[in-house]
C-alpha positions as CSV (number, residue, x, y, z in Angstrom):
1,M,14.9,51.5,53.0
2,L,15.3,47.8,54.1
3,L,14.6,44.3,53.2
4,T,14.8,41.2,56.3
5,C,15.6,37.6,56.4
6,A,16.6,35.2,59.0
7,D,20.1,35.5,60.0
8,E,21.3,32.7,58.6
9,L,23.7,32.4,55.9
10,P,21.8,31.1,52.9
11,A,19.0,33.5,53.1
12,I,21.4,36.7,53.4
13,Q,22.9,35.1,50.3
14,A,19.7,35.2,48.6
15,L,18.5,38.7,50.4
16,W,21.3,40.6,48.8
17,P,20.4,39.8,45.0
18,R,16.7,40.3,45.4
19,F,17.6,43.8,47.4
20,E,20.4,45.0,44.7
21,T,18.0,44.0,42.1
22,I,15.0,46.3,43.9
23,V,16.9,49.2,44.9
24,G,19.9,49.0,42.0
25,L,23.6,49.8,42.9
26,R,24.6,52.9,40.9
27,G,24.8,55.7,43.8
28,R,23.5,53.9,47.0
29,R,25.1,53.6,50.2
30,M,24.5,49.8,51.5
31,Y,24.6,48.7,55.0
32,G,23.9,44.8,56.3
33,V,22.6,45.1,60.0
34,A,22.6,41.7,61.9
35,D,20.0,41.6,65.1
36,V,21.5,39.1,67.0
37,V,18.6,39.2,69.7
38,H,15.7,38.7,67.2
39,D,18.0,36.7,65.0
40,T,17.5,38.8,61.7
41,Y,19.6,40.1,59.3
42,S,18.7,43.1,57.0
43,T,19.9,44.8,53.7
44,C,19.5,48.6,53.8
45,T,20.0,51.8,52.1
46,P,19.0,55.4,52.7
47,I,16.1,56.8,50.8
48,R,16.8,59.0,48.2
49,P,14.3,61.3,46.8
50,G,11.7,59.6,44.4
51,D,12.2,56.6,46.3
52,D,8.8,54.7,47.0
53,P,9.6,52.1,49.6
54,A,6.2,50.9,50.1
55,A,5.9,50.3,45.9
56,L,9.1,48.8,46.3
57,G,8.0,46.2,48.9
58,L,10.5,47.6,51.3
59,E,10.2,48.6,55.0
60,V,11.8,51.9,56.7
61,G,13.7,51.9,59.2
62,E,16.8,53.7,61.1
63,L,20.3,52.5,61.8
64,A,20.8,52.4,65.5
65,A,22.8,55.2,67.0
66,G,25.3,55.2,69.4
67,R,28.9,54.2,69.9
68,F,30.7,51.5,67.6
69,L,33.7,49.6,67.7
70,R,35.2,50.0,64.0
71,G,37.1,47.4,62.2
72,R,37.8,47.2,58.1
73,L,38.5,44.2,55.7
74,V,39.8,45.0,52.0
75,G,39.8,42.0,49.7
76,E,37.9,40.2,46.5
77,P,34.6,39.1,47.1
78,P,33.2,36.3,47.8
79,D,36.3,35.7,49.8
80,L,35.8,39.3,51.5
81,Y,32.1,38.3,52.8
82,A,33.5,34.8,54.7
83,R,35.8,36.9,56.6
84,I,33.0,39.2,58.1
85,G,31.7,36.5,60.7
86,P,35.1,36.2,62.0
87,A,36.6,39.7,62.1
88,F,33.1,40.5,64.3
89,E,34.4,38.0,66.6
90,E,37.9,39.4,66.6
91,L,36.0,43.0,67.6
92,E,33.9,41.1,70.2
93,A,37.2,39.4,72.0
94,L,38.4,43.3,72.6
95,G,35.6,44.1,75.2
96,A,32.1,44.8,75.9
97,V,29.5,44.8,73.4
98,D,26.0,46.4,73.6
99,P,23.6,43.4,72.8
100,S,20.8,45.8,72.6
101,R,21.8,47.0,69.3
102,P,22.7,45.5,66.1
103,L,26.3,44.4,64.0
104,I,26.3,47.2,61.1
105,E,27.9,46.4,58.0
106,F,29.2,49.2,55.8
107,Y,29.7,48.2,51.9
108,K,32.2,51.4,51.2
109,R,33.2,49.3,48.1
110,Y,32.6,46.0,46.1
111,D,36.4,45.1,48.0
112,E,35.8,47.2,51.2
113,V,33.5,46.7,54.3
114,E,33.5,48.5,57.4
115,L,32.5,46.6,60.5
116,W,30.7,48.5,63.1
117,L,30.3,46.5,66.4
118,P,28.0,48.5,69.3
119,V,29.9,48.9,72.2
120,P,28.1,50.7,75.4
121,D,28.4,54.5,75.9
122,G,32.0,55.3,76.8
123,R,34.0,52.5,75.7
124,A,34.7,52.4,72.2
125,P,38.5,50.9,71.9
126,T,40.5,51.1,68.6
127,A,41.1,47.7,66.4
128,T,41.6,46.9,62.9
129,P,40.7,42.9,62.5
């Protein structure tokens, strides 16, 4: 299930609390997806039994498959969130990026975010920003 806005910081900051209120946090895996081609950002969570995305006013989609260069950020919010953009830039500087797929943020815990940068198949260097 997902909710989408423009890929602009004020819109993203408003989107997360709205999405969390709609779906709840308990027991949910949460993702952020930045589609740089379409200039959109989506908050996402897998559908669980009993979820009704349409009744909640949410869209349904899938995370893009493929190879990713992964990084991990640890720290206290909101400072943690401010480091996401620069950390993606560090990952991008390591090599080729697959622009056809979005950047993915996986919120493992309130103080830990995994960053997934799409790379062309066959090329996924290892790094942690």
